NUKOLGU-189496 format. One record per residue: residue in one letter; y, z negated, x negated of N, C-alpha, C, O in turn. Coordinates in steps of 0.1 Angstrom, whole numbers, plus 5000, padded with zeros to 4 digits. Atoms other than C-alpha are relative to their C-alpha. Example, Ala and Ser with C-alpha at 12.3 -4.5 7.8 and 13.67 -1.06 7.14 Angstrom:
A498850004991495549224877501250004991501249934981 S498950005009498949294863501149925008502249915003 
This chain:
M501050124997494444257836498950065008499350095020 R500850004993491344347849499549955009499749835007 S500450084987489844227884498649964998497850054996 L501350064998486544007883498950085008497750055008 L500549954995485444237904499550144996498550214997 S500849845007485244537886498849934986498950014977 F501050025009482344367861499250005012498650105013 L501150034990480244267891498750135001497650095003 P501049945004477944607887499149964988498049984991 L500650085009476444447856499249885007498249835001 L500850134992475344157883498950055006498149975009 S500549924986473544407905498349974998497550044992 V501850004999469744247912499750005015500349985025 T500750014985467444277940499749855004498849804997 C499950135001467943907952498949995014498750075023 R500650084988465843707976500650005014501750035015 T499250064988466443608012500149874999498949824998 P500350114998467243258012499249965014499350015025 S501150074989464443058031500349905006499549855013 D499450144991466642758044501150115006501750205000 P499049924992468942908071501749944995502750004994 T498950035004471342638059500049914991500149794993 P500250025015471042588023501049894997501949875005 V499350124999472642268009499950024979499050054971 S499749965018474442287970499849844993500249744999 C499750145005474042007945501050014990500750094982 S499149995011477241957921499549904990499349784992 L500650085010476041837891501149924991502149974986 D498850055008477941557874500250054983499450114977 G499549955011479841607841499249954989498749844993 V501150095013477541497807501349914998502549935000 S499250135010478841187790498749894997497649905003 D500550135004477440877775499849955012498749905012 Y500550074989477540727810499450055012499449975021 T499949964987476440967835498349925002497549874994 R501250054997473540847853498550045002497549985002 S501049934996471541097859499250054989498250124991 L501149955012470341147820499850115005499050115014 P500649874995469941527824499250054990498450134993 F500749955012468641597789499149944998499149845005 C501150085005465441467771500649974988500449864982 D499450045015467441497740501149935004502149995010 L498750044995470041217747500950024990502049974994 T498849985014472241317713501250125011502450145009 K499349914993473241597742501449945010502350015015 Q499150054995475341347758500249904994500049795000 T499350095006476941147733501550044998501750164995 R498649995007480741117725500150064989499050074984 P499949985015482041267690499549864994499649755000 F500650105010480441047660501349894997502549914995 G499150095004482140737654499149944989498149994986 S500750095009481240437626498649975004498250005015 A500950084997478340267624499549895007498449855012 H500250154994479339927636500750045010500949945017 A499149994995481640077659500150135004501150205004 P499549884997480440387673501050095009501150215008 Y499249944990482940447703501750044992502750094996 D498649975005485840467679500250144995501350184991 Q499949875004485140827670500850104988501550204988 N499049945015486440887634499450024990499950014979 A500849955013483641017615500150134996499850215004 T499849875006484141317596498350085004497250045002 V500949905000482041617606500250134995501450164992 G500049935008480941937589500350145012500450115024 V499949864989481542317607499150025011499450095021 D500649984991478442267625499949905011499549915023 G500050104988479041947640499449854997499349755005 W501050115005477041707620500949934995502049984992 P499150045005478541427606499950004977498949974972 T500050015014479141447565500249894992500249924980 Q500150125005479541087555499249905002498849905014 D501250085004476940797544499949915013498849875016 N499550094990478440577575500350065013501450125013 F499549904986478440717612499349885013498849775012 G500950064988477040597646500350065012501550085013 L500049964990476440727679499849935014498849855016 V500750044990476540637715499750105015500250185022 F500949914992473940757736500049975014499850065022 I499950054988474240557765500749875002500549774996 T499250144996476640297782500550005015501550065021 E500149984986476040217816499649825001499249764991 S500650104994475239887835498349985001497550065006 G501750005000471639757829499549955012500449905019 G499950034991469839667856499350095013499350215010 P500449934994468039807888501150085005502350045004 S499249924990469640077909500249915014499349855020 P498849934995472640057931500649984987501150074980 T498450065009474939847905499350024981499950014971 G500549985017472639917871499050155000498850235009 M500649895006470540187853498449954997498649854991 L501350025009466640127841499950094990499950214991 M500049905018466440247804499049954992499249954980 D500650055009463740087791498750054998498350115008 G500749925004460740217773500250044985501149994979 T499849975009460340377742500550174994499950274995 Y499549845007462440677722499550024992498849934987 Q500449985008461740857701500950094992501250204995 L498949925003464240947675499650074982499150014973 T499749905011464341227646501050054998501850085006 F498849945007466741377621499550034987498450004982 I500149925012467141577590500749924992501949914995 G499350085006468041327563499449874997498249874999 N500650125000467140957557501349875002502449884996 A498750125001469440627565499449885007498349885014 T500550144994469240257574500350015011501350085012 L499749984988469340237612500349835003499849744998 S499350144994471239937634500250055014500150175016 F499850014991471939887666500949925005500649815009 P498950094997475539747676499950045017499850145023 A500050024982475539587714498950085006499150155017 T501449954992472239717723498849934995498449914983 S501750095002468639517728499350134997499350235004 A501149885003466239737709499549904986500049814980 T500450075012463939657683498950184994498150254999 L500649865007463039967659498449994992497949894986 L501649974999459540077654499350114990499550224993 N500449895006457740277626500850104995500550224997 Q498949915007460540437609499450034987499149954978 S501049925013458940697581500950114995501450185004 Y499449905006460640937557499150094997498250054990 N500949885010458941267547500750074992501650154995 S499149955011460041347513500150174997501050234990 V500349845001458541707517501250085011502250145007 S499149984986460341797552501549954997502450034997 G498850035003463141587543500649915011501749875010 A500050034990462941437578499849875006498649855005 T500650084996462841107594499749975015500649995023 L500450064988460840977625499849825001499249754993 A500150114997461340657642500049975017500550045026 Y500250044982460540487677501249865000501549784992 I499050084997463140287693499649925015499749995025 E500850084990461540007719501549915009502149815006 I498850094992464539917748499049895012498149955017 P500750134993462839587769500550055012501350135015 V499149954984463239567807500649895001500549784997 G498350094995466439447819501150004985501949924981 G499049955014468239617786501649975008502049975020 N498450004995472039557787500450145006501350135014 G499649864997472439937794501050064989501950114996 Q499850015012473939987760499150094988498550024980 L500949945012472040247734500950094990501250214989 W499149955013474140277704499249974986498649864983 I500649985016472940377667500650014995501350124996 G499549955013474340347638499250034987498149984987 F500449955010473640497605500449994987501250084983 S499550015012474140397572499350044988498150084989 E500649995008473340457540499450205000498950264991 A500549834997472640857553500250074991501450104987 Y499749855007471941137530498650085004497550045006 I501249935002470141447531500350084986501250164983 G500550005014469041457495500949924992500749804989 S498950075007472141397475501350015011502449985006 E498349944992475041487502499449905013498349905019 P500150104989475841207527499950065014500450175015 G500149944985475341277564498650005002497749974994 A501349964995472341367585500350125007501450185005 K499949894997471641647604498750035012497550005009 N501249954991469541777640499949895002499149854993 I500450134995469341427654499950015016500850055023 V500349934994467341447679499449835010498649785003 L500450114994466541107706499850015013500650025022 L500649944988464241157730499849905011499449805007 Q500250104992463940957762498850005006498450115009 P501350084993460940797778499250125008499850125019 G501049924988458641047798500250194996499850275003 C499849895007459841377773499249994995498549894994 S500849935013457941547750501150074991502350094995 T499349855007459241787721500350105001499450195000 G499749844989460542067734500850015009501650105011 D499549964989461641997764501549975001501949874995 I498849974998465142057774500449905013501549845013 F499750044986465141897810499549885003498349875002 S500850134997464541547819499849995013500750015022 P500850004988461841507847500949915008500249855016 G499150104996464641277861500750135008500550175020 L499349884996466741567865499450115010500150155019 L501049894993464241817881499649965009499150045017 Q500750034986462941607906501049985009500849985022 L498550014991466641547919500650105001501750085006 I499849874995467241907923499450075003499550195003 S501149904993464341987936500050025011499350115016 R499950024984465541897972501750115002502350125013 F499049904995468542167970499950114995499850124983 D499549894999469042517974500850084983500750204978 S498749955009471642587945500849874993500949764998 L499650045010473242457915501549994997501750054986 R498549995005477342417911500249934989500149814989 F499950015016478042417871501249924997501149874986 M498750005000481742317876500549894989501349914980 D499750085011481541987857499250024988499750014977 W500849985009478742057838500750104992500450084980 L499349885007480942367823501649944995502350034990 A498850064999484142117821501050095002501850124994 T499149914998486042367842501449964998502350034993 N498450034999489342167847499949944985499149874979 N499750055009491142147819499850104989500450074979 K501149955010489042407798500850074997501450115006 L499049965002491442587776499050154991499550254986 E500649905010488742827757500150135008499850145020 S500049914994489543157763499550174993499950274999 S500549905007487643437737498449955005498149865013 W501650014999483743447739499649944991498649884994 S500250035016483643357702499949835000499049764994 E499850104999485043017713498649915005498249814999 R500650104992482542897737498649944992498049994983 R501150115008479642607726498750075003498450125013 L501449945006476342737713499549885007500149785010 P501050105002472742577723500049894992500049784996 D499850085014472842437687501149895001501449804992 A498750175002475742177694499649905000498649895007 P500550075002475141857683499849935014498849865017 S499850084988476541737720500450135012500450255010 Y499349924986477741887756500949955002501550015011 V498950104993480241637762501150074998501350104986 A499049964995483441807774500949924982500549824978 T499150075002486441727748501449995004501850105008 F499050014997489641617755501349934991501349814992 P499149864995492741737745499350074988498550024980 G500749935014491642017721500350185011500450215023 S500149844994491842457724498450015005498050105012 N501449954992488342437735499249855003498449804995 T500850074993487042177758498650005006498049905009 S501849965003483342337761499549975015499950015026 G501150024987480842197784498750024992498550044980 V500849935006477742287785499550145001499550215011 P500149825004476642607769499650055013499049985021 W500449944991476242897795498450014999497849995009 E501449985003472442957781499149895009498149925016 V501050115002471442597786500450005016499549945022 C499549984986472942647823499050105007498350055016 I501049954993470942927833498849984996498050045004 S501050065001467942767815499749915011498549935013 L500150074990468042537842499950065013498850055018 A500149904989468742757871498150104998497450155007 N500849904998465742957859498549915000497549965005 K500750095001463542657853499649935016498449915020 S500150084987464142497887499850105011499250075021 G500449894991464042807907501650005010501750065021 K498849984991467842757920501250074996501650084985 D498949935008470542957921501749944995502349844998 L498650065008474042927901501050035008501150135014 W498550004997477242857912501049954990501149834987 I499550015012479442907884501750055002502250135010 N498749984999483042877876500650084985500150064974 I499649905010484943127854501349904992502049844999 P498850095007487542937828501150085006500750195010 A499049994993490942997842500550104986500950214989 H499149905010492243167804498950114995499250194986 A500849915007489243367798500350145004500450195015 T499649865004490043717786498950085006497850045008 D501049904993488344057801498649984992497649934997 D501049995009486044087773499249855003498049865006 Y501250134999484543677778499450055014498250035015 I500550004987484143777814498850145000497850155007 L501049865005482244127802498949934996497849955001 Q501250065011480243917777499249935009498049975010 L500550084990479543647806498950115007497750125006 A500649944992478643887829498550074996497550075004 Q501449955008475844057805499249904997498049924999 L501450094999474143737797499649955011498549905012 L500650064985474043647833498950115003497850085008 H500749874995472544017839498549984993497449974997 N501350005012470143987810499049905000497849924997 T500850114999468943617815499949915013499349815016 V500350084983469243517851498350055006497850175007 D501049934991465943537869500450095014501250055022 P499249924991466443827892500350025012501150095017 T500550044987464943667924501649885004501949855016 L498650074995468443437922501350055003501750164999 F498749944998471743447935501049954991500649864984 I498750045008474943397918500949985006501350095011 Y498849944995478043297932500849944990500549844984 Y498950045009481243277909501049945006501149955018 E498650104996484343067914500950054992500350064981 Y499049995008487643157895500949844996501749785003 S499750155002488342817879499549895009498449905014 N500250074992488442527900501449965011502449975004 E498850034995491242437926501249994995502049904994 V498749955007493842607909501449975008502450005002 G499150044997496242487933500249814998501349765002 N499950125005495642117921500449954990499849984980 F499050025006498241967903499549914987500149914977 I500550065006495841717887499450084989499350014979 A500749995010493941947864501050114993501550205000 D499049935009496342127837500050155001501050205005 C500849895007494742447830500250075014500750195014 C500549944986494142497869500850005006500550045017 V499250024992497242427883500550145006500050235000 L500149874996498542737903501550044992501450154985 W498949975007502242757887499950004984500650064976 A500449995017500842697852499350124997499750174987 C500449875002498743007855500150065000499650154993 C499149895002501043207866500750064988500650174984 Y499550015008503143107839499450094986500050174979 W501049985013500043147811500150145005501050194999 L500249865000499143507825501150074999501250154990 R498549975004502843587829499650185006500650245007 S499949904994501543917844500850005018501350095024 Y499950034982502243797882501249884999501349794991 P498950114996505443607894499449895010498749935019 P500650084991504443277912500250065015501150145018 P500249954991503443337945500849925009501049805005 P499150074990505643217976499049875006497849895009 P501150104998504242847985499650065017500150145025 P500749964984501742818017500849945013501049825014 P499350054989503542788047499449855005498249825002 P500650134999503242428062498750025012498450105021 G501450064991500242318080498950074998498050055006 S500649915003498242578064498649944994497550004995 G501150055010495942358042500250034986499549984977 G499949975013497242488013499250154994499350245002 L500349895002495342777992498850025007498149945012 G501349964991492742998009500249975011499150005015 G499350004987494342898044498349905004497649864995 G500350094993492142678068500649865001501749844997 G498850104997493242338077499349894989500149804987 G500150125008491442098053499650034987499150154986 W499650025013491542018014499550154993498450214994 G500349865006491642337995499650125005499350214997 G500349944995490742538023498550105003497450064998 T501749964996487542768034500050114986501050154980 P500249935012486342998004500550125002500850155014 Q499749834996487543358000499350054991498749994982 R500349915007486543677988500149994985500749894981 G500249985011486043777952501850125000502250205008 G498949925000489543927940500750024984500050014974 P499749985015492044007909500249874996500349785003 R499950135001492343757887501649954993502149974982 R499050055003495243597890500549895010499949885020 A499850134988496843287910501050005008502250035008 G499349964986497643287943499150025011497950025007 G501550004994495443337975499150045002499050145010 G501449965002492043367970499449984988498250004986 A500450005014492243277934498849914997497849944991 T501350084997489942967940499250065008499550055020 S500749884992487443217953498249954999498049894988 S501450005003483543177954499550145012499950185022 Q500549834995481643527960498350014998498049964987 K501350035002477743557963499850154992500350254998 L500149905010476943837935498550065006498050165000 
């Protein structure tokens, strides 16, 4: 098993000197239909798995290998939040643009919404519609698709729901970009679904064209937001990256990731890496210290930390202080952060 540090030469770049002597990092909240940050212009990226048209939350729709539904009756939960002004609710009024490949009858279970100007282009096979959410909406945005077909085949593809203030082609919402503008770096631990992440090979990772970026539990691949999208946000915002290496990642996975970072990250940005997250925390299954040792099999479980040491990494607080990068093993310094 090779060391994480053996891949670092691939990431060597000429980095800037931080302008802020006391930089503050922003930990991005996990992507879900109940996230309050609405990070993506296309709200489909934060939906849970496809469900039925009348009850989209049941997640029982059949999908193809590309992740899009293959039945003529399905639904999506785009937003599940408390309506109203902050801090108790979320303002979501405005006009949303919906596009997808196929044709369907649309409905809005549990949603205060008005369908405007739905049209189907028989040449392109695409549907365009606008959805109006009134001021004081109830915080729910669910859409049911009935009699959905692409030609003679049941289903729909490439569903995009643009939230107000976004234009076609935009990836990140203006609200997200404004929020992170005050910080120096971005921590992608929750975006990457690091806790309980089971993917190990590079081919298992989620790609940018996936219907949704929400992590799936349980399963062999919990994924999260694709690496390419995380890099795109850092480049667009000019913020340093703080990434988490999956606990089960193979050497080839780490090599491929290092090459992707080397080739696509703005060379003026810093990259901080961390092996998994809190490997001594027994809440996260694949990040548990003893489970990692058992799974890797190459190393025996290390002795428990001495009383009063504060757990892994030394220091007196929860989790201890950040450690230098080291071999990919569970033990002292396994939860580490290192500037590249």
